[in-house]
C-alpha positions, 0 to 999 in steps of 0.5 A: 334428851328431855330435861325436867322443867325447873319452874312452873312457867317452863313446865307449862311451856313444856306441856304446851309443846307436848300438846302441840306435838300430839295435835300435829300427829292427830292432824296428820290424819292417821286413819287416811290410809285405812279410809282409802283402803276401805273404799269401793275397790276393797268391798261394797255394800251397806256394811262397807258403807257403814264402816267407811262412814264410821272411819270418816267420823273417827277422822273428824273426831281426831281432827277436832281432838287435835284442835282441842289440844291446840287450844289447851296449848295456847291456854298453857302458854298464855298462863306461862306468859302471865306468870312471867309478867307477875314474876317481873312485877314482883321483883324489887 
């Protein structure tokens, strides 16, 4: 069961974990079975070629989106680390 984070740093780290989970799903290439099924054994011709090209482009976009999610996760984790440092420095 997922517990609600109680501090801002916990919230940032929880969000980073979720972004990493989503990125892993995108990097798992969810369209690969569709691309494989749309090959020459299934159909041929200019429409088929265009469809496969579009699927491959979508695969690349999903991969790039996964990379973006990972970059955002790193940013959130760094911000959480910064807040931890500030909290320690602010202690009497």
